[in-house]
C-alpha positions as CSV (number, residue, x, y, z in Angstrom):
1,M,95.8,62.8,78.5
2,K,93.1,62.0,80.5
3,V,93.7,64.4,83.2
4,L,93.9,67.2,80.0
5,L,90.5,66.0,79.3
6,I,88.9,66.4,82.2
7,I,90.4,69.9,83.0
8,L,89.1,70.8,79.3
9,G,85.7,69.8,80.2
10,V,85.6,71.5,83.8
11,I,86.5,74.3,82.1
12,L,83.9,74.4,79.4
13,L,81.1,73.6,81.8
14,L,82.3,76.5,83.9
15,A,82.6,78.5,80.9
16,G,79.0,77.2,79.3
17,I,77.2,77.8,82.7
18,A,79.1,81.5,83.0
19,L,77.6,82.3,80.0
20,A,74.4,81.0,80.5
21,V,74.0,83.2,83.8
22,L,75.4,86.3,81.9
23,S,72.3,85.7,79.0
24,H,69.7,86.3,81.7
25,P,68.1,89.7,80.5
26,A,68.7,91.4,83.6
27,F,72.7,92.2,82.8
28,G,71.4,93.1,79.2
29,L,74.9,92.3,77.8
30,W,73.1,91.5,74.6
31,R,71.4,94.7,74.4
32,H,71.8,96.8,71.2
33,V,73.7,100.1,71.5
34,S,72.5,103.0,69.8
35,K,75.4,105.5,70.2
36,E,74.5,108.2,68.1
37,R,73.0,110.6,70.5
38,I,75.1,109.3,73.4
39,Q,78.1,110.0,71.7
40,A,76.5,113.4,70.8
41,S,75.6,114.4,73.9
42,P,78.1,117.6,75.1
43,N,78.1,115.2,78.9
44,Y,79.7,112.8,76.8
45,R,83.6,113.0,76.9
46,D,86.8,111.1,77.2
47,G,84.6,107.9,76.2
48,M,81.9,108.3,79.2
49,F,79.5,110.5,80.7
50,Q,80.7,113.0,83.0
51,N,79.9,115.1,85.7
52,Q,78.9,118.5,86.1
53,E,81.8,118.8,88.4
54,P,85.0,116.5,89.4
55,T,83.6,113.6,90.9
56,P,86.3,110.9,92.2
57,Q,83.6,107.7,92.5
58,F,85.8,106.9,96.1
59,T,87.4,109.1,98.5
60,G,88.5,107.6,101.1
61,D,92.1,105.9,101.3
62,T,92.6,103.0,99.5
63,A,92.6,100.7,103.1
64,S,89.6,102.5,104.3
65,T,87.3,102.0,100.9
66,R,89.0,98.2,101.6
67,E,87.8,98.1,105.0
68,T,84.5,99.8,104.0
69,W,83.6,97.4,101.4
70,W,85.2,94.2,103.7
71,R,82.7,95.3,106.5
72,F,79.7,95.3,104.5
73,L,79.9,92.1,102.7
74,T,81.0,90.4,106.1
75,D,79.9,92.2,109.3
76,K,75.7,90.9,109.4
77,D,75.5,91.9,113.5
78,T,75.1,95.6,113.4
79,L,72.4,98.0,113.3
80,R,72.2,98.3,109.3
81,V,69.5,95.8,109.1
82,P,66.7,96.4,111.6
83,S,66.0,93.6,114.2
84,E,62.6,93.5,113.6
85,P,60.0,93.7,110.4
86,I,59.5,97.8,109.4
87,P,55.8,98.8,109.9
88,A,54.1,99.2,106.4
89,V,50.9,99.6,105.5
90,K,49.0,97.6,102.4
91,T,47.2,100.1,100.2
92,D,45.0,99.4,97.0
93,L,46.4,101.1,94.4
94,K,43.6,100.5,92.0
95,T,41.5,101.9,93.9
96,I,42.9,105.6,95.1
97,P,41.5,108.4,92.9
98,T,43.6,111.0,90.7
99,D,41.3,113.8,91.5
100,S,44.1,114.9,94.1
101,D,47.7,115.1,94.3
102,W,49.2,112.1,96.1
103,L,52.5,109.8,97.1
104,V,52.9,106.4,97.8
105,W,56.2,105.5,98.9
106,F,57.2,101.4,98.3
107,G,60.4,101.9,100.4
108,H,64.1,103.2,99.0
109,S,63.6,104.8,95.9
110,S,60.5,103.6,94.6
111,Y,57.3,105.5,94.3
112,L,53.6,106.3,92.9
113,F,52.3,109.2,92.5
114,C,49.1,111.2,91.3
115,L,49.7,114.6,89.4
116,N,47.1,116.7,88.0
117,G,45.4,113.1,87.2
118,K,48.1,111.2,85.7
119,R,49.9,108.0,87.9
120,Y,54.1,108.7,87.6
121,L,55.8,105.4,88.6
122,V,59.2,106.2,89.7
123,D,62.6,103.8,89.7
124,P,59.8,100.4,90.7
125,V,61.7,98.0,92.3
126,L,59.3,95.5,93.6
127,K,59.8,91.8,93.2
128,P,63.0,90.3,94.4
129,E,64.1,88.0,92.0
130,W,67.4,86.3,90.8
131,P,70.2,87.8,89.7
132,A,69.1,91.2,91.9
133,T,68.4,89.2,94.6
134,L,72.5,88.4,94.8
135,M,72.6,92.1,95.4
136,M,70.2,93.3,97.5
137,K,67.8,91.8,99.9
138,P,64.5,94.0,101.4
139,F,64.3,94.6,104.8
140,A,61.4,92.0,106.7
141,G,58.1,94.0,106.3
142,T,59.1,96.0,103.3
143,D,58.2,94.3,100.2
144,I,54.6,93.7,100.6
145,Y,53.8,95.2,97.3
146,R,54.2,93.2,93.9
147,P,54.5,94.6,90.3
148,E,50.4,93.5,90.0
149,D,49.6,95.7,93.2
150,L,50.4,98.7,90.4
151,P,47.5,100.4,88.5
152,D,47.9,101.4,84.7
153,I,50.9,103.8,84.8
154,D,50.8,107.1,82.6
155,V,54.7,108.0,82.9
156,L,57.5,105.3,84.1
157,I,60.6,107.3,85.1
158,I,64.0,106.2,85.2
159,T,66.6,107.8,87.0
160,H,69.4,105.7,86.1
161,E,70.2,102.0,85.3
162,H,71.6,100.6,88.7
163,W,70.2,97.9,89.9
164,D,68.5,99.5,92.6
165,H,66.9,102.2,90.6
166,M,66.7,99.8,87.5
167,E,64.9,96.2,88.5
168,Y,64.2,93.3,85.4
169,A,61.7,91.6,86.9
170,T,59.6,94.7,88.5
171,L,59.7,96.0,84.7
172,R,59.2,93.0,82.5
173,D,55.9,92.7,84.7
174,I,54.6,95.9,84.4
175,R,55.3,96.4,80.3
176,D,52.0,96.0,79.3
177,R,50.5,99.0,81.5
178,V,52.5,101.1,81.1
179,K,51.9,103.9,78.5
180,Q,54.7,106.1,78.4
181,V,58.6,106.0,79.9
182,I,61.0,108.8,80.4
183,C,64.3,108.3,80.9
184,P,68.2,109.3,80.7
185,L,70.2,108.5,77.7
186,G,71.1,104.9,77.1
187,I,68.3,103.5,78.9
188,A,66.4,103.2,76.5
189,D,68.5,100.2,74.9
190,Y,68.2,97.6,78.2
191,L,64.0,98.8,78.1
192,R,64.0,98.1,74.0
193,Y,65.7,94.6,75.3
194,W,63.2,94.1,77.6
195,G,60.2,94.2,75.4
196,Y,59.3,98.1,75.4
197,A,57.9,99.5,72.0
198,D,60.6,101.9,70.9
199,E,57.3,104.3,70.3
200,I,56.5,104.6,74.1
201,I,60.2,105.5,75.3
202,T,61.3,109.4,75.3
203,E,65.0,109.2,76.3
204,M,66.4,112.7,76.9
205,D,69.5,114.7,77.6
206,W,70.3,116.8,80.6
207,Y,68.1,120.2,80.1
208,E,66.0,118.2,77.7
209,S,61.9,118.6,78.7
210,H,59.3,116.5,76.9
211,T,55.6,117.4,76.7
212,A,52.6,114.8,77.0
213,K,51.6,116.0,73.5
214,R,55.1,116.0,71.7
215,S,56.3,112.7,70.1
216,Y,59.7,111.7,70.8
217,S,61.2,113.7,68.0
218,E,60.0,116.5,69.2
219,T,61.4,116.8,72.5
220,V,63.2,120.0,73.0
221,L,66.1,122.2,74.9
222,L,64.5,122.9,78.3
223,C,63.1,127.1,78.0
224,N,61.8,128.8,80.8
225,G,58.4,129.4,79.7
226,P,55.1,128.1,81.5
227,T,53.6,124.6,81.1
228,A,50.7,125.4,79.0
229,E,47.3,124.7,81.1
230,G,46.2,121.2,81.7
231,G,49.2,120.0,79.7
232,Q,52.4,118.2,81.3
233,T,56.3,119.2,80.9
234,I,58.8,116.5,82.2
235,T,62.1,117.9,82.1
236,C,65.8,116.0,82.5
237,L,68.4,117.7,84.9
238,P,71.4,116.8,86.1
239,S,72.6,114.9,89.1
240,R,76.0,114.1,90.5
241,H,76.5,110.5,90.6
242,F,77.5,107.4,87.8
243,S,76.5,104.4,86.2
244,N,77.4,101.0,85.8
245,R,75.5,97.4,85.8
246,L,77.9,94.6,86.2
247,L,80.4,93.5,84.1
248,A,79.1,96.5,81.8
249,K,81.5,99.5,81.1
250,R,81.5,102.6,83.6
251,N,79.5,105.4,83.0
252,Q,78.1,104.3,79.4
253,T,74.3,105.6,80.4
254,L,73.4,109.2,81.9
255,W,71.6,109.7,85.4
256,A,69.5,112.3,86.0
257,S,67.2,113.9,88.3
258,F,63.6,115.3,87.0
259,M,61.1,118.0,87.1
260,V,57.4,117.0,86.4
261,E,55.5,119.8,86.3
262,A,51.8,119.5,85.6
263,G,48.2,121.2,86.6
264,G,50.3,124.4,87.6
265,R,52.1,122.4,90.2
266,K,56.0,121.1,90.6
267,V,57.3,117.8,91.8
268,Y,61.2,117.6,91.3
269,I,62.5,113.5,91.2
270,G,65.9,113.8,92.9
271,G,67.7,111.0,91.9
272,D,70.8,109.9,93.5
273,G,73.8,111.9,93.6
274,G,76.1,114.1,95.8
275,Y,75.6,117.7,96.8
276,D,77.0,120.5,94.3
277,K,75.3,123.5,93.0
278,R,72.3,122.0,90.8
279,F,70.0,122.7,93.6
280,A,70.1,126.2,93.8
281,E,70.4,126.4,90.3
282,I,66.9,124.7,90.0
283,H,65.4,126.8,92.1
284,E,66.5,129.4,89.9
285,R,65.0,128.7,86.9
286,F,61.8,127.0,88.1
287,G,60.9,128.6,91.6
288,S,60.0,126.7,94.3
289,V,58.4,123.1,93.9
290,D,55.5,122.3,95.7
291,L,57.3,118.7,96.5
292,A,61.1,117.4,96.2
293,L,61.8,113.6,96.5
294,L,65.4,113.6,97.8
295,E,68.0,111.1,98.6
296,N,68.7,110.3,102.4
297,G,70.7,107.0,102.8
298,Q,73.0,104.7,101.4
299,Y,75.9,107.3,101.7
300,N,79.4,107.0,102.9
301,A,82.4,109.4,103.4
302,N,84.0,106.7,101.0
303,W,82.0,108.1,98.7
304,K,80.6,111.4,99.4
305,Y,80.2,112.6,96.1
306,I,77.8,110.1,94.7
307,H,75.1,110.0,97.5
308,T,74.0,112.8,99.8
309,M,75.8,113.0,102.7
310,P,74.0,113.8,106.0
311,E,75.7,117.3,106.5
312,D,74.3,118.0,103.0
313,L,70.9,117.0,102.9
314,E,70.5,120.1,105.1
315,K,71.9,122.1,102.3
316,V,69.7,120.3,99.4
317,I,66.6,121.2,101.3
318,L,67.8,124.9,102.0
319,D,69.0,125.4,98.2
320,L,65.9,124.4,96.5
321,Q,63.0,125.8,99.1
322,A,60.7,123.6,98.2
323,R,57.0,123.7,99.4
324,Q,57.2,119.6,100.8
325,V,59.9,117.4,101.0
326,F,59.6,113.3,101.0
327,T,62.9,111.8,101.4
328,V,63.8,107.7,99.9
329,H,66.8,105.8,99.4
330,H,66.3,104.6,102.8
331,D,64.5,101.5,104.8
332,K,64.7,98.7,102.0
333,F,67.8,97.7,101.5
334,A,71.5,97.9,103.4
335,L,73.8,99.5,101.2
336,S,75.7,101.2,103.3
337,V,77.3,100.9,106.9
338,H,75.1,103.3,108.7
339,P,72.6,102.5,111.2
340,W,69.3,101.8,109.3
341,S,67.1,104.2,110.9
342,E,69.5,107.0,110.7
343,P,68.6,109.2,107.6
344,D,64.8,109.0,109.3
345,S,65.8,111.1,112.6
346,I,68.2,113.2,109.9
347,A,65.4,114.3,108.0
348,Q,63.6,115.0,111.2
349,D,66.2,117.0,113.0
350,I,66.5,119.3,109.5
351,A,62.5,119.6,109.0
352,T,62.4,120.5,113.2
353,K,65.2,123.2,112.6
354,Y,64.2,125.1,109.6
355,N,60.6,124.2,110.1
356,I,60.5,122.3,107.3
357,K,57.2,120.2,106.1
358,L,58.5,116.5,106.0
359,L,56.0,114.6,104.8
360,D,58.1,111.4,105.3
361,A,55.8,108.6,106.1
362,P,55.6,104.6,106.3
363,I,55.8,102.7,103.7
364,G,52.6,102.2,101.8
365,T,50.7,105.1,103.2
366,V,49.2,107.3,100.9
367,V,50.2,110.7,101.8
368,K,48.6,113.9,100.2
369,F,50.8,117.1,98.9
């Protein structure tokens, strides 16, 4: 009996520890889930969000997929991580004038840009705090920016809910300095759980657009008309990806890319996702954009449909026909097994081959576009 009581006590202790860990707000397990708009979406079928084309998450055979993950978790002596700190620039973000259009990249897929006098912050991951540190460790030299370094944000844009794009600690710390949030369906539940006011959140499905002067209830289906002079239109567009958070059911929140139009200029926020016909369709609908921010990194043949493979980045750029390109999703975390510097070389080679205006620059550099 004494042994059984000890075993029961250990089980209860471990269960209590697990409950305490999973109660951390970053997991979002206890958030209220608003199902009405999600289940009404034409992109939500068979109990989950779907891509426009069939998209298996893993594309290698079982053995190679298992080997890939094992190498990722155990092999530390590779070129996946730089041997020296990555050069970066510490810029006083609060003093950059907003009278011109500029971009500052923080590594991976986090960046701040100014368009027509407004500051837009995309997928900020700036605070390596538990439990995110269990899954992601920034390269040396890349973690020089913190939430307190950011200026007031006119528009926060979240492309999807993965930990390397929607990180609790950063979003918690900037909450009181964000005027408006734009996100795909299902993300708002996390943000409300983390203390964001419902009235500043605009949650959209693919092919919906939102203007600065309209409320959430006035979000409308995408039309092809020009943006009103001096106004701002943000359009939610497809990507080819997936969503899940640790222990959460897969594909219960939407993933997206976005087009921002203001002052007669257009910025395309590509988000994460593999290649498909959407890039040509976006060009057909919007014409040539002034700046395209495109995923380039964390690719692998075993998940070639949900991230942009090197051979597909060229197709993406040619399909979009953007005037200027900046590639992201690299130079901060090792979330795949390719050499850490490979994405930079790939982008440079494509730019040289096709005379593309590539704006890629070190972390923290103010890039005019």
